[in-house]
N, CA and C atoms as an extended XYZ file, in Angstrom:
252
Properties=species:S:1:pos:R:3:atomname:S:1:resname:S:1:resid:I:1 pbc="F F F"
N       103.699       53.483      183.873 N   MET     1
C       102.406       53.038      184.340 CA  MET     1
C       102.231       53.420      185.805 C   MET     1
N       101.049       53.882      186.137 N   ARG     2
C       100.767       54.290      187.513 CA  ARG     2
C       100.467       53.083      188.396 C   ARG     2
N       100.905       53.147      189.645 N   SER     3
C       100.500       52.151      190.630 CA  SER     3
C        99.063       52.444      191.018 C   SER     3
N        98.355       51.438      191.466 N   SER     4
C        96.960       51.615      191.831 CA  SER     4
C        96.742       51.233      193.286 C   SER     4
N        96.329       52.217      194.078 N   PHE     5
C        95.985       51.977      195.476 CA  PHE     5
C        94.479       52.144      195.618 C   PHE     5
N        93.873       51.446      196.560 N   SER     6
C        92.439       51.601      196.767 CA  SER     6
C        92.115       51.592      198.250 C   SER     6
N        91.007       52.265      198.587 N   VAL     7
C        90.462       52.263      199.946 CA  VAL     7
C        89.060       51.696      199.822 C   VAL     7
N        88.851       50.515      200.405 N   VAL     8
C        87.564       49.842      200.281 CA  VAL     8
C        87.068       49.377      201.645 C   VAL     8
N        85.739       49.246      201.768 N   PHE     9
C        85.112       48.810      203.006 CA  PHE     9
C        84.879       47.311      202.932 C   PHE     9
N        85.176       46.604      204.019 N   ARG    10
C        84.918       45.171      204.096 CA  ARG    10
C        84.417       44.819      205.490 C   ARG    10
N        83.505       43.866      205.535 N   PHE    11
C        83.101       43.301      206.816 CA  PHE    11
C        84.128       42.252      207.189 C   PHE    11
N        84.551       42.239      208.423 N   SER    12
C        85.417       41.165      208.910 CA  SER    12
C        84.709       40.542      210.109 C   SER    12
N        85.111       39.361      210.523 N   PRO    13
C        84.414       38.678      211.613 CA  PRO    13
C        84.340       39.493      212.911 C   PRO    13
N        85.360       40.307      213.168 N   ASP    14
C        85.410       41.021      214.439 CA  ASP    14
C        85.099       42.512      214.348 C   ASP    14
N        85.023       43.081      213.130 N   SER    15
C        84.793       44.525      213.049 CA  SER    15
C        84.430       44.950      211.633 C   SER    15
N        84.092       46.208      211.508 N   LEU    16
C        83.919       46.836      210.213 CA  LEU    16
C        85.265       47.449      209.862 C   LEU    16
N        85.772       47.184      208.679 N   THR    17
C        87.151       47.529      208.374 CA  THR    17
C        87.282       48.238      207.033 C   THR    17
N        88.122       49.272      207.001 N   TRP    18
C        88.522       49.933      205.758 CA  TRP    18
C        89.890       49.399      205.401 C   TRP    18
N        90.046       48.895      204.183 N   LEU    19
C        91.305       48.315      203.744 CA  LEU    19
C        92.017       49.241      202.768 C   LEU    19
N        93.319       49.352      202.930 N   VAL    20
C        94.165       50.032      201.953 CA  VAL    20
C        94.870       48.919      201.188 C   VAL    20
N        94.685       48.899      199.868 N   SER    21
C        95.245       47.834      199.040 CA  SER    21
C        96.049       48.410      197.896 C   SER    21
N        97.004       47.636      197.449 N   ARG    22
C        97.736       47.929      196.204 CA  ARG    22
C        97.557       46.701      195.341 C   ARG    22
N        96.875       46.893      194.228 N   ASP    23
C        96.466       45.789      193.381 CA  ASP    23
C        95.624       44.834      194.242 C   ASP    23
N        96.028       43.607      194.430 N   GLU    24
C        95.244       42.651      195.229 CA  GLU    24
C        95.804       42.462      196.643 C   GLU    24
N        96.862       43.178      196.990 N   THR    25
C        97.530       43.003      198.277 CA  THR    25
C        97.027       44.018      199.300 C   THR    25
N        96.536       43.534      200.447 N   VAL    26
C        96.095       44.419      201.524 CA  VAL    26
C        97.324       44.924      202.267 C   VAL    26
N        97.463       46.255      202.332 N   LEU    27
C        98.618       46.869      202.987 CA  LEU    27
C        98.342       47.251      204.430 C   LEU    27
N        97.093       47.669      204.710 N   SER    28
C        96.744       48.036      206.085 CA  SER    28
C        95.235       48.002      206.266 C   SER    28
N        94.813       47.946      207.535 N   ARG    29
C        93.396       47.929      207.904 CA  ARG    29
C        93.144       49.061      208.895 C   ARG    29
N        91.978       49.706      208.766 N   HIS    30
C        91.673       50.859      209.618 CA  HIS    30
C        90.213       50.820      210.051 C   HIS    30
N        89.955       51.294      211.263 N   CYS    31
C        88.587       51.402      211.760 CA  CYS    31
C        87.882       52.622      211.186 C   CYS    31
N        88.637       53.656      210.875 N   ARG    32
C        88.043       54.887      210.343 CA  ARG    32
C        88.481       55.098      208.901 C   ARG    32
N        87.523       55.508      208.078 N   LYS    33
C        87.790       55.728      206.664 CA  LYS    33
C        88.842       56.811      206.455 C   LYS    33
N        88.749       57.892      207.214 N   ARG    34
C        89.696       58.985      207.004 CA  ARG    34
C        91.135       58.552      207.267 C   ARG    34
N        91.333       57.631      208.211 N   ASP    35
C        92.681       57.119      208.460 CA  ASP    35
C        93.172       56.287      207.274 C   ASP    35
N        92.269       55.512      206.687 N   ALA    36
C        92.621       54.691      205.530 CA  ALA    36
C        92.962       55.579      204.330 C   ALA    36
N        92.164       56.621      204.096 N   VAL    37
C        92.420       57.534      202.982 CA  VAL    37
C        93.757       58.246      203.179 C   VAL    37
N        94.030       58.674      204.386 N   ARG    38
C        95.298       59.359      204.682 CA  ARG    38
C        96.493       58.433      204.410 C   ARG    38
N        96.385       57.172      204.816 N   GLU    39
C        97.470       56.215      204.590 CA  GLU    39
C        97.648       55.919      203.100 C   GLU    39
N        96.555       55.752      202.367 N   ALA    40
C        96.647       55.502      200.930 CA  ALA    40
C        97.306       56.682      200.213 C   ALA    40
N        96.960       57.900      200.609 N   ALA    41
C        97.561       59.095      200.012 CA  ALA    41
C        99.058       59.152      200.319 C   ALA    41
N        99.431       58.821      201.536 N   ARG    42
C       100.849       58.815      201.909 CA  ARG    42
C       101.629       57.815      201.046 C   ARG    42
N       101.077       56.622      200.869 N   LEU    43
C       101.733       55.603      200.055 CA  LEU    43
C       101.832       56.022      198.590 C   LEU    43
N       100.770       56.642      198.084 N   ALA    44
C       100.764       57.084      196.689 CA  ALA    44
C       101.790       58.194      196.457 C   ALA    44
N       101.899       59.124      197.397 N   ARG    45
C       102.901       60.186      197.274 CA  ARG    45
C       104.311       59.603      197.285 C   ARG    45
N       104.540       58.617      198.160 N   ALA    46
C       105.855       57.988      198.249 CA  ALA    46
C       106.182       57.220      196.970 C   ALA    46
N       105.172       56.648      196.349 N   ASP    47
C       105.368       55.915      195.102 CA  ASP    47
C       105.763       56.860      193.979 C   ASP    47
N       105.203       58.077      194.009 N   GLY    48
C       105.563       59.090      193.035 CA  GLY    48
C       104.752       59.097      191.760 C   GLY    48
N       104.060       58.029      191.447 N   HIS    49
C       103.290       57.953      190.200 CA  HIS    49
C       102.144       56.965      190.434 C   HIS    49
N       101.097       57.415      191.129 N   ALA    50
C       100.059       56.488      191.560 CA  ALA    50
C        98.671       57.113      191.503 C   ALA    50
N        97.675       56.250      191.555 N   VAL    51
C        96.271       56.641      191.623 CA  VAL    51
C        95.683       56.009      192.879 C   VAL    51
N        94.882       56.790      193.617 N   VAL    52
C        94.153       56.266      194.776 CA  VAL    52
C        92.673       56.312      194.444 C   VAL    52
N        92.005       55.179      194.537 N   ARG    53
C        90.557       55.089      194.344 CA  ARG    53
C        89.908       54.881      195.706 C   ARG    53
N        88.972       55.771      196.062 N   VAL    54
C        88.274       55.689      197.343 CA  VAL    54
C        86.837       55.274      197.067 C   VAL    54
N        86.398       54.202      197.726 N   GLU    55
C        85.035       53.721      197.559 CA  GLU    55
C        84.181       54.077      198.771 C   GLU    55
N        82.880       54.152      198.547 N   ARG    56
C        81.915       54.306      199.640 CA  ARG    56
C        81.624       52.927      200.222 C   ARG    56
N        80.868       52.899      201.320 N   MET    57
C        80.528       51.625      201.945 CA  MET    57
C        79.755       50.705      201.006 C   MET    57
N        78.981       51.281      200.070 N   ASP    58
C        78.198       50.453      199.150 CA  ASP    58
C        79.002       49.977      197.946 C   ASP    58
N        80.278       50.345      197.866 N   GLY    59
C        81.144       49.881      196.795 CA  GLY    59
C        81.237       50.801      195.597 C   GLY    59
N        80.442       51.857      195.558 N   THR    60
C        80.556       52.810      194.458 CA  THR    60
C        81.791       53.682      194.664 C   THR    60
N        82.343       54.174      193.569 N   VAL    61
C        83.559       54.988      193.642 CA  VAL    61
C        83.198       56.399      194.097 C   VAL    61
N        83.808       56.835      195.182 N   GLN    62
C        83.602       58.186      195.705 CA  GLN    62
C        84.469       59.179      194.953 C   GLN    62
N        85.762       58.852      194.787 N   CYS    63
C        86.682       59.748      194.092 CA  CYS    63
C        87.952       59.002      193.719 C   CYS    63
N        88.720       59.649      192.845 N   ARG    64
C        90.048       59.170      192.464 CA  ARG    64
C        91.014       60.341      192.584 C   ARG    64
N        92.193       60.061      193.087 N   HIS    65
C        93.239       61.075      193.193 CA  HIS    65
C        94.470       60.548      192.477 C   HIS    65
N        95.085       61.396      191.675 N   ARG    66
C        96.315       61.038      190.960 CA  ARG    66
C        97.490       61.762      191.608 C   ARG    66
N        98.596       61.037      191.766 N   TYR    67
C        99.804       61.592      192.360 CA  TYR    67
C       100.955       61.426      191.385 C   TYR    67
N       101.837       62.399      191.364 N   GLY    68
C       102.996       62.364      190.485 CA  GLY    68
C       102.764       63.206      189.258 C   GLY    68
N       103.775       63.288      188.419 N   ARG    69
C       103.709       64.092      187.211 CA  ARG    69
C       102.919       63.365      186.131 C   ARG    69
N       102.239       64.111      185.251 N   PRO    70
C       101.537       63.483      184.140 CA  PRO    70
C       102.503       62.770      183.211 C   PRO    70
N       102.007       61.757      182.524 N   GLY    71
C       102.826       60.994      181.588 CA  GLY    71
C       103.089       61.766      180.306 C   GLY    71
N       103.811       61.161      179.353 N   PRO    72
C       104.187       61.843      178.126 CA  PRO    72
C       103.002       62.227      177.246 C   PRO    72
N       101.948       61.431      177.205 N   SER    73
C       100.792       61.815      176.395 CA  SER    73
C        99.836       62.624      177.247 C   SER    73
N        99.480       63.786      176.763 N   GLY    74
C        98.555       64.628      177.506 CA  GLY    74
C        99.195       65.362      178.660 C   GLY    74
N       100.512       65.557      178.634 N   SER    75
C       101.147       66.277      179.727 CA  SER    75
C       100.803       67.760      179.638 C   SER    75
N       100.846       68.438      180.763 N   VAL    76
C       100.464       69.844      180.821 CA  VAL    76
C       101.713       70.691      181.013 C   VAL    76
N       101.850       71.748      180.221 N   SER    77
C       103.006       72.634      180.323 CA  SER    77
C       102.793       73.645      181.452 C   SER    77
N       103.786       74.456      181.697 N   ALA    78
C       103.724       75.439      182.777 CA  ALA    78
C       102.580       76.427      182.598 C   ALA    78
N       102.208       76.737      181.341 N   ASN    79
C       101.121       77.711      181.146 CA  ASN    79
C        99.758       77.055      181.138 C   ASN    79
N        99.696       75.740      181.359 N   GLY    80
C        98.418       75.047      181.485 CA  GLY    80
C        97.884       74.460      180.203 C   GLY    80
N        98.578       74.662      179.076 N   SER    81
C        98.096       74.102      177.806 CA  SER    81
C        98.565       72.661      177.679 C   SER    81
N        97.730       71.864      177.048 N   GLU    82
C        98.042       70.451      176.899 CA  GLU    82
C        99.025       70.238      175.764 C   GLU    82
N       100.000       69.342      175.964 N   GLN    83
C       100.988       69.031      174.945 CA  GLN    83
C       100.786       67.599      174.482 C   GLN    83
N       101.067       67.322      173.227 N   ARG    84
C       100.954       65.958      172.697 CA  ARG    84
C       102.271       65.518      172.107 C   ARG    84
């Protein structure tokens, strides 16, 4: 099972903040979105089998990035064909 990291925007009492979270746990806070995305990607790569979901300020999903090798179902061989 893949770990799930997310980059989301939140208002805080003292600033506008981008949060990097894993499941429900906040791992870090950033003033700039690009710093939050970079940190989430670093954590996902270190995990080895993770998904990063990046949201826009309005809460809609901007993109998802998958890190690590594909699982046993739907894995891709060296020539690019799907295996089952």
